[in-house]
N, C-alpha and C positions, 0 to 999 in steps of 0.2 A: 639487490631487490629487497624491499621492505618486508619484514616477516609477517606483519599483520596485514590483513586484507579488509576491505570494506566495500559496500555497495549502497547506492542511493536509488530509491524508487519514488514514483509519484502515482498515486491512484487518481485517475481522471474520473471522479464521480461527478456527474452533472448536478446542478443545483436542485433538480426535482427530487433527488434522493435525500437531501437535507430537509426539504419540506416533509417527506415521508417519515424520516426519522423522528421529527418533532410533531407529527400528527397535524400538519398544516395543509391548507389548500394549495396545491402546486400550480394553480392556474397562472400565477405570476412568475413561474420559473423561467429563467433565461438560459442561454448557452454560454454564460460568462466563464464557466470553468474551462471550456475548450477555447473560446474566443479570446479570453484575456489571461486566464491562469496559466495555460500551457505555454504560450509564447513568453510570458514572464519567467517561467522556470527555465525555459531553453536559454534565455538571455543570461540568467543567473549562472547556469551551468557553464555556459561559454566563457563568462567572465572569470569564474573560478578555475576552469580548465579540467572539467570532469565529464564523463559520460554516465548516463543514468538509464533507468528502465521506466517507461510509462505504461502502467497497467490500465488498459482501456476496456470499455464496455462496448460490445459490438453494435448494439442497437443505436448508439450515438452516431454511428456512421451515416444514419439517415438524416441527421440534422445538417443544414447547409454549411458548407465549408469544412466539415470535419474530416472528410476523406482526404482533402488536400493537406490538412493539418497533420494527419497521421503519417503521410508521406514525408512531410517536412521533418518530423521527428526522426525518421529513419535516415533521411539525407544528412541530418546533423550528426549522425553517428551514434544515436541512442537506440536502445532496444525497445521493442513493443512487447508487452506481456498481456496475458489473457485475464481479464477481470469478469469473465462470463458474458453471455449473450444479453441478458436483461437485468443483471445485478439483483437477482432474487435473494433477499436476506435469509429466506427460509430454504436455502439450497440443501441443507442437510435433512429437510423434512418433506420436500416435495416428492411425488412419485419418481421411481427410478428412471423411467423413460424421459421425463422432463429434466431431471438432473443431468442425465447424459447429454441431452441436447444443449442445455445451458453451457456445458463445458466444451463439448466437441464443436458445436456450431459457432460458439464464441471464437474459438481458435481459428476455425476455417474462414470466417468472415474477416477477422482481423488480418490474417495472413494475406488474403486476397487484396485487401485495401492497402496494406503496408508494402506489399510485394517484397516481403522479407520473412524469414522464419519466426514463428512465435512458439517458444518452448517453455516459457515460465508461466506459472499460474498463481494468482492470489484470489482467494474466495471472498465474497462480500461479507463484511462484518467480521472477518477473521475466523469464520465458523467452518470447520472442516470435520471430516469423519473418515472412517475406514472406507466406506462406500464412495465418498467423494474422491478420496485419494486414488482408489482403484480406477475410477473414471478418468482422472487426470493422467494416470499412467497410460491407460488404454487409448487415449486420444492423442498420444505422442509427445506429451510434455516431458522435459528432462529434469525439472526441479519445481518445487513448491515453496512459496513464502507466505503462507496463510496463518502460521502459528504466531500468536502474540501472548506470551506467558507473563502478563502484567497484572498483579493483584490489584493495585490502585485503579487501573483502568476498568477491570472487570467489576469491582465493587461500585465504582462511580456509575458505570453503565446501568447496573442493577438498580441503584438508587434513583437515577433519573427516570428509568422506565416505570418504577413503582410510583414515583411522584406524578408522572403523567397519567397513570391509571386513576389515581386519586382525584385528579383534575378532570377526568372524563375524556382524556385524549388518548388515542391508540397509536403507538409507534409501530412502524412497519419493520423495525429492527427486531432482532431476537437475541436472547441471552444464550450464548453457546455452552458447550460442554465444559464444566468446571475443571475437568482433568487437564485442560490446557495449562492451568496454573502450575502444574508439576512438570511441564515439558522442559526439555533441555534448552538452555539459553544460547549455546553455541550451535553452529551447523551440525546436522546429524543425518543419518539414514533412518527413515521411519520404519517402525514395525508394520507389517502388512495389515495386521488386525487392529492397530491403534496408532494414529498419526502423531500422538503425543508421547510415544516411547521410542527408544532406539531399536533398530532391527536391521533388516536387509532390503528394505524397500526404497522408495524415492528419496532423493536428496532434498532436505528441508533447510531453508535459511530463515530462522525465526526473526521477527522484528525485534531489534535489540532493546533490552531493558537492563539498567545498571542501578543497583541500590533502590529498586522500586520505581525508578524514573524511566519512562519510555522515551526512546530517541525518535520522536515523531514531531511533525510540524506544530500541532496544537500545544504540545508540551513546551517546545521552544518558545512559542509565542507567550505562553503563560509565565514562563521562567524569566524571560528577558535575556539580555546578552550575558550577564555574569552567571546566572543560574544555568543557562544552556551550556556555556563553556565548562562549568563545573561538572555537569552531568556527562558531557562527552569525555572529559578527563577521567572520570570514574570508569566509564565504559572502556576506555583505552587501557586502563590498568587491569580490568577484570575479564574482558572478552578477547578471544583470539581473532574473531571476525565481527565486524559491526555492520548491521543492516539498518540504515536510516530510512524512515518512511515519511513522505509528505502526501498531501492531497492537493490537487490543482487549486482548490479554493483557498489554500493557505496564502496565496499571493494575490488575493482580491479582498476587497472590503466594502462594507455597505456605503460608507461615505465617499470613498474614492471612486467607486464604480457604479454608483446610483442603484444599488440593489434594494429589493423590497425590505423595508424596516422590520417586517415580521421576522426576518432572518436573524434579528438581534438575539434570539434564543440560542444562537450558536455564538458564544462569547468571542471567539477569535476573529469573527467577521467584523467586530467593532474596532479592531486594532488597525491603525494606518498601515498601508502597504509598505511604506518606506521603512518603518520601524521593523517590520517582520523581515524585510529583505536584508537589512543590516545584520540582524541576528543570524539568519540562515547563512549569509555569506561568510560570517565569522566561523560558524560551526563547520561549514564545508571546507573552508580554507585550512583549518586545523586538521580535518580528516585527510585532506589531500597531502598535507605535509608530513603526517605521522603514519599513514598507511598507504598501501597500494589500492587505489580506488578502481574497481573494475565492475563492468556489467555482470549481472548474475549468470547470464548465459555463458560468458567467458569462464567464470569460475567453475560452473557446473561441468563444462567441457574439460577443463583442466583436471578436475577431480576424477572424472570418468576415465581419463587416460592414465591416471596414476596407478602404478603397480600396487595391488592389494586394496585399492580404492579406500584408503584410510585418510581421515582428516589429520592434518599435521598442525 
């Protein structure tokens, strides 16, 4: 058995959330993330030979065809994770009753639609807190993967949001707690009073960062094939577990899929799908050959059953 483990996740954020991030009118938002992006990722994973986790937003089940698509995800052997009920970027700031509903109702609706357990949680915008983590535990989740300790990502996000304010546009996204930048890079049990420190609480699988480079779809797109492979090789040398994260829109593009040209403010949506698919396939193939790729629910269950509950 390979000593290192890895996991692959896809956040299924509908296009309307990208309009909201960039302060755009979402009237032209389509269901392309679910209708096009999800099937393409399922095809990619089948070709590479891995199982992944799709973190879904429960309100998207109201859109035509999505209930059937979430069942297809499960039937293909993938995991469904909870990405909340409505994907509120301000999850850490809304009233406690609303926060609890976002987390608990999200899980309940997704489980009902998927007809499979939903035990993993990823917060919108990677923003979490002690209160959010407590609600994640109370609602029956066994692991969290909301922590993203990436300085370049955090500073770039702050810069873009500041630039938007200067231009008179308001992003619906928020800049989270900067203590995330000091969070552990490898899987850990979080402190009950601080999700960014080690303790005796919930199992956390941070999104992987190596040498300041995040192992996410937008970074792979920007780096291209050679840069992405180099980033992964660095992560393989530094990390004992690798959590790779994509978004469903990572396998769609404005030109290939006839999207609203206004979405060009999201640079990766200008890159042809074929180019992105080649890079992603290469990264995932290396990951499969060098690590044991498992769904996070499997890894969390293995860890819970281990005597002493220690990470090895």
